[in-house]
Steps between C-alpha positions, in 0.01 A plus 500: 500500500351657817151652483636842578750471214223384267288802595788731437575350166132520400497869598806568286347322204177688538683832494692398193188390327328825588783705342498289183122533475521871552750537214279279268175662587621859473577450137194290430229679694289788368601754766618811310878555497577862583798681341577813699639797300650807666415749226182638337304328235623591148868524596769277360521278805123461509486413132765237545302359791184469297677322215652263748162448675325419174769235425495355847114474504526273200806308622365442856136460401387730778398867531787742520440863594725805508458715813646847490636624831662813372723737691833575661708338223342158542525495886131467560471189282815362654361542844179334395701200375682487836157488676355229272470134594766277336214281354577554132204730441707825492799595287673843440626620165769744611741712301866515598447849652276373782722195602854627429482886539227572748674293775817710472337845451219486760571502869189285571359327184277276701625175361815300479543325167734227638269419789153575378506389133563179318640551143293320227640606167604775261250632246669785313825697466442875478793719371507878542642730225657847502332725248551863393292750308714585188305829460639608833853348514578515126544231239872461597431335831504129413638332806504541875836674509376738242203586725737557786695755295181671414391507858820654607455772243135551606521486881147649534357209293662194651170346615434130436140383552439174688171314549511499886698622800732244653486296182771320295494790240558753776803308627618477137506877478718517804737231363523676167568845654789360697638278227496779243598784745193679387231641740164342408174560680244222521136624457263243636159453335200283581566228246637468147196668339537851644887471462478424128249778442727762650804346319324521163383857578852607581434573871797271582784442253552130602324220691542140611193273466351178373551399139121464434422856593793656316543295185202632307651853514844363396334342198327832405837690536397713797735322742841327470631218709857527633535201733333203667558353842582136566796275440461486118310652206143387463374315195228759423749788488825346371638841401467656847819455714508425874642738747789261549603542133545876580724405793239559768453225762238455766199487268496132417182423699183475287143517642271202477156369589469179697252295704529446882287305743464541873784346705408154620326405177577124444806442275309252287237763422764763422654260247159433340426873469852556360440240229159647413644861479792380286264324256286822466803739476690279238193490273552725192159658560610640833814661359300649215241653731759667722733614219326839487603564864869473403567206736633155426343174611735321745474205730707362798493243774392623844861469620636713208237763570590518866870553399408773250293688762788484747757608240272794406457603864878484564572703186254774581605499862854584384355785290304636793826524699710629216255774400419580870131443436277587798265228614137595460 
């Protein structure tokens, strides 16, 4: 072999060895692993991140810290991930809103999921439920069509609270109004907490929000569940039907939380992180700790997560067009 060819071969081997060493050292060194979260401390996404971080710290034998970059529906944290080096030291725990809805509702989100992120793995599946206040709508309203009939008879009280503007629940209100031929007005709040407070107080007759925030009031009899989104009933609420069971299509997508890395992160490292996350999430202790949030532990391959993000983005993109939603 000619000297030039030998030098070229040596250079290629050196690059390959450097990549392999990087993958190994990133998981073995003591440099803290950052998990970016796009919402404030104490919220459900933050609490999931902290449970995941605790498990990963043990699994990876390295410090793992949660860094809250709250604001703009997760956009700030997403932009921080885009700017991070693909060296395995930074991950992003995102909910489905940031990666599937923000890209189709914002004119300039500041990131492109397909180009700027590398999917790592799913962490939880997060259903939303439609709840009513029986003291307002009456004890006879027991399903979603019953609420539609009530709303038609009470045109001045057809408000449905949602946890955020431009969110899945806001789109759901639009879908329901069209499917049931009943005008419904979405009232955006700043999170599930304020929404549930007003729903329990009777300021709004109905609301769509996370299971964890609403379920305690269902159990106390102050609220009643009428429907859950997603392709099938959830194990925790087997008696609550899906919208599809009421003949309403378009609400099959379910929110989730998942981990992403910066684009360009070595594939071998992504697989190692995926395996570590799956081990933590599949442990009974993790499911028990997040049960109070009303979410379900779930795992996936990086490839399956990428497909789920794209499927969600396409579904919400169709809703944006159908409902004539104005980009923000």
